[in-house]
C-alpha positions in Angstrom: -0.6 0.0 -0.2 0.6 3.6 -0.6 -0.6 7.3 0.2 -0.6 10.0 -1.6 -1.7 13.8 0.3 -2.6 16.6 -2.3 -2.7 19.9 -0.8 -5.1 21.3 1.0 -6.4 17.6 2.1 -6.9 16.5 5.6 -6.2 13.0 4.8 -3.7 11.3 2.3 -5.8 8.8 0.2 -4.5 5.8 0.3 -3.0 3.7 -2.4 -4.7 -0.2 -1.6 -5.9 -0.9 -5.2 -5.3 -0.8 -9.1 -8.4 1.0 -9.1 -7.9 3.4 -6.8 -4.3 4.1 -8.5 -5.9 4.5 -11.8 -7.6 7.4 -10.4 -4.9 9.5 -8.7 -3.5 9.6 -12.0 -7.0 10.3 -14.1 -7.4 13.2 -10.9 -3.6 14.3 -11.6 -5.0 14.6 -15.8 -7.9 16.4 -14.5 -6.0 18.8 -11.8 -6.0 21.5 -14.6 -2.9 23.8 -17.2 -0.3 23.1 -14.7 2.0 19.3 -15.2 0.5 18.0 -12.2 2.5 15.9 -9.9 2.3 13.2 -6.7 4.6 12.5 -4.0 4.1 8.6 -3.1 5.2 7.0 -0.1 4.6 3.2 0.5 3.6 1.7 3.4 5.3 -1.5 3.6 8.6 0.3 4.0 10.6 1.2 6.8 10.9 5.0 8.4 14.3 6.4 9.0 14.9 6.7 12.4 14.3 10.3 11.7 10.8 9.2 11.2 10.6 9.8 7.1 10.2 7.3 4.5 13.7 6.2 3.3 12.6 6.9 -0.6 10.6 8.9 -2.4 8.7 8.0 -5.8 7.5 11.3 -7.8 5.1 11.1 -10.2 4.0 13.8 -12.3 1.8 13.8 -15.6 1.3 16.6 -18.6 -1.5 19.1 -18.7 -2.6 17.2 -21.7 -2.7 14.2 -19.9 -0.7 12.1 -22.9 3.1 11.9 -21.0 4.4 11.6 -17.6 7.6 11.8 -15.1 8.9 9.2 -13.1 11.5 9.4 -10.4 12.6 7.2 -7.9 14.8 8.1 -4.8 16.6 6.4 -2.3 19.4 6.6 -0.1 21.2 3.2 -1.5 20.3 4.2 -5.4 20.1 7.6 -5.0 18.0 9.7 -7.9 16.8 7.7 -10.7 14.7 8.7 -13.8 13.7 6.7 -17.1 16.4 6.1 -19.3 15.8 7.2 -22.9 16.0 10.1 -24.8 14.8 13.4 -22.5 12.0 14.4 -24.8 12.7 18.3 -23.9 15.2 20.4 -22.0 13.3 20.9 -19.3 10.4 19.7 -17.8 8.9 21.3 -14.6 6.1 19.8 -12.6 4.0 20.5 -9.4 4.3 18.9 -6.0 2.2 20.7 -3.8 2.4 24.2 -4.8 5.8 24.2 -6.0 7.8 23.5 -9.6 10.2 20.9 -9.4 12.4 21.2 -12.4 13.6 17.6 -14.5 17.0 18.4 -16.7 17.1 16.4 -19.8 14.2 14.7 -18.4 12.4 11.2 -20.8 8.5 11.6 -20.7 6.8 8.5 -20.8 3.6 8.0 -22.0 0.7 7.7 -19.5 -0.1 4.1 -19.4 3.1 3.6 -18.7 3.3 6.2 -15.7 -0.3 4.0 -14.6 1.3 0.8 -15.1 4.4 2.0 -12.9 2.7 3.3 -10.1 1.0 0.1 -9.9 4.0 -1.6 -9.8 5.3 0.1 -6.6 2.6 0.0 -4.9 2.1 -3.7 -6.0 5.9 -4.6 -4.7 5.5 -2.9 -1.3 7.3 0.1 -2.5 10.4 -1.1 -4.8 11.6 1.0 -8.1 9.3 -0.7 -11.2 10.9 -2.5 -13.0 8.1 -1.6 -16.0 11.2 0.2 -17.5 14.5 1.4 -17.3 16.3 3.8 -15.5 19.2 6.2 -15.4 20.8 8.3 -12.6 18.6 12.0 -13.0 20.9 14.7 -14.1 21.7 18.1 -11.4 
């Protein structure tokens, strides 16, 4: 299971089924004219001694709902984005009202975004294997 919390939302949305995951991605698609993103946290992974999660999985969907961005980070693996050719020099997605720029990002079709989120959630927070990953450039 995993959770994500939208801005001004009292309680996080529990992602405990494929239906809930599809509903989350659909909500990102209809969110508005900006590229919208969500930070997911797996409830199946252990927390750090600080009480923070040991991972970050960012999921973004473009304003037209056709493409998206993925970023998976852990202390052991570092920050990773999908491998492949960059589709734009910089892509900006909004996470909790803050813009997050991805340098040289290979945006992926929204169906791949859905598949990756499902794999992340249903695998207990492991890095999705449905696509190849590379180190995120900074």
